[in-house]
N, C-alpha and C positions, 0 to 999 in steps of 0.2 A: 107351216113352212120356216125352216131354220135358214138364216144366215151363215155363213162359212166364211170367215176372213180367212184367206189361204196366203202365209206370210212366207215368203221364200227365204232360202239361206241366203248366204253370201256369193256375191259375181252370179246371180242367175236372174233371169227374166219371168215373166208370166208364162212363156211357151210351154217351161217344163211342169206347170201347173195345169195346163189343159187337158189332158186325159183325166184327172182326177177331178176337175171342174165338170166335164161331161158326163161322169157317173153321177156326182151330185144332182145333176140338173135333171137326168134322167129317172133319178128317186124323187123329183118333185122340191127341191130344195134350190136355195139360191146360192152360190158358190162366188165369192168376189175375189180372183187371183191378185193381189197387190203388188204393183210396180213399185218398188221402192227405189231412193235415190241413190245407188250404191256406189255409183263411179263420181258422187257430188262430194268434193273435199271439205264443203262447209256444213254438210248435214252430219248432225249427231243421232245418237240413239232415240233422243224425244222427236227429233223430225222423221225418223222412220216411224214411230208409233202414230205421228200425227198423219201420215201418209195413208194408215190404215185406216184411220177414223175416217179421214176424207173419202177413201175408196167404197167404205161399207154404206156411208150415208145412213139412210132411215133404216133400221133393223126391226121394227114392230117389235122393240124389247125382247127378241131371241137371237142373241150372238154368241156363235162361238168363235174362236179364235185358234187357228191351227198354226202351229210354229213347225218350220223345218230347220235343222241345223243351228246356224248361227241364228236365225228366228227367234230362238229362246232367249236371246238377249234384248230383243225390242219386243216382243208380243205380250210380257208382262205389263208394259208400260201403255198398252192400251187400256188395261183395266182402271187406271188412275184417269181416264177420259172419257169413257162410255160403260154403260153396264154389260158385264160378260157373263153369259150363263156357265162357260165352261172354258179351261184353256187344254187342249190336246198338243201335246210335243210328239213330232215324228222325228225320231233318232236326232234329238234337238241338245243343244248345249243348255246346261242350268248353271246361270251363275251365282254368285256369293256376292253379297254386298260390297262395293268398293273394288270388285276384280274385274279387271278387262278381260277381254277374248283372246287377246295376246298372251296374259298369264294365265289364261286358263288351261291350256293345255300340260304344262308342268303341274298346275295346281291340283288337278283332278287326276293325274296319271294317264291321260289319253294319249300323250305323246311317247311314252313307253308302249302302252297297249298296241297303238299302231305300229312302233317299231319292232315289235315282237310276233305281230299278225304279219308283217312284211315278210319277216325272216321265215316264218312257217310257209308261207306262199312262194318266196322268193322273187316277190316282186319287186321291181326296178322303182326307186322313189319317184323317176320322172314318169311313170306310166299311169297317166290321171285315169286312163279308161280301165283298167285293171282295178282302181282304186273303186272309181264312181260308178262305173255303169258296167260292169262285168256280168251282170244279169239281164241286161237288156237287147235288145235287138240291135245289130250292127249299124244299119241305118238310123235308127233312133240315137245311138251313141254319136255318131259323125254329126247329126243335127245338134243334140245337146250341146256339142263342143261349138258349134257355130253361134249359138245362143248364150255362150258364156261372157260376162261383162267383167269390166275392170271392179275391182271392189277397194274404196278408200280405207285407208286405213283408220282414219278419224273415228269412226263408232267401234273400230276394232281396237284400239288403244284408249277407249274412254272407260273409265271406272265405271260400273253399272250403279246406277243411281238410286235404285230403292235400297230401303233398309232392311227389308225382307221378301220374301216371296208374297205375291197378292193372297188375300184370303176369297181364292177363287176355286172352286173344285177343279183338279188337277188331274189329267191322265196323261202316261207316256207310252207310246207306241213303239215298242223296241223292234229293229228289222233284223229278220233272223239271219240274214247272209251279209250284213253291213262288216264290211272290212274298216271304214274309218273308225266306227264306235263300235267295237266287237260287244257282244252280248254281256259276257263277264266283267267287261269295264262298266257298263251302261248299268248294271245290276248294283256295282259296289258305289259307283257313283251317285244314284238315287238313293241308297240306304244312307248316305253321308248329308246330301242335301235336300231331297225333299222325303222325310220320313212319314212313311204312309202309303206312298205312291208305289203301287206295286206295278211294274211294267207288264204291258201285256204284247204277247208277242205276234208280230205280223210278217208274212213273207215279203223278201226281196233284200237289196240291197242299199246302199244310202241315197237313192231316188226311188221309192217304192211307187211315187206317182207317175212314174215311167214305166216301170215293170211290172207292177200289180195294181192298177187303179182300182180295178173293182173291189179287190180283197181289202184296198186301203178304205173305200169308201163305205163299205161294209164296217170295217170297224170304226170308223168315224162315228158311225149311226148306231154302233152297239149292237151289231148284227152278226 
């Protein structure tokens, strides 16, 4: 049995991770959706990593950390605290040393890629449903909006504190229909930042845990 620490992205709670957790449980594993202190202005990235460690507790030595979106900034710090067998990035941000999430969009070209995607789609920049939940049921999308939380700028503006990516086997799950981080952008970013990591394509937009939890669980298990 593997413990999967499920690290959410910015401004979300554990509800988003529920369908994925149910699929992993059904397959005989131990998923731990992590509640991060995202609305706490005193909490830094290190505190986010501490929250992951506190949530998983005893892992029996088999821990996989799954990071969604902004979770890519805090999940690598978990490797400094406990033994991690594998890091899995799910349409996640990959930081460079000393770079903040606030700087990441311009530094990686993500902001430009999103603008191009919006122009192709004709998306109103204020239409978050079309950006994040275009591939989920309308009822689920409405519920997701009710579970949004405030995201403090404290960890967003904090320079990433590691000197390099941790020496832990790392995988990247690229979401085929993601409009926030389009496939071409992700491939370019990984080639520059995590050389040797080839993205694996999975179905879904930016929240595959809501739209395709079964397929995401299978990908996490390498099936």
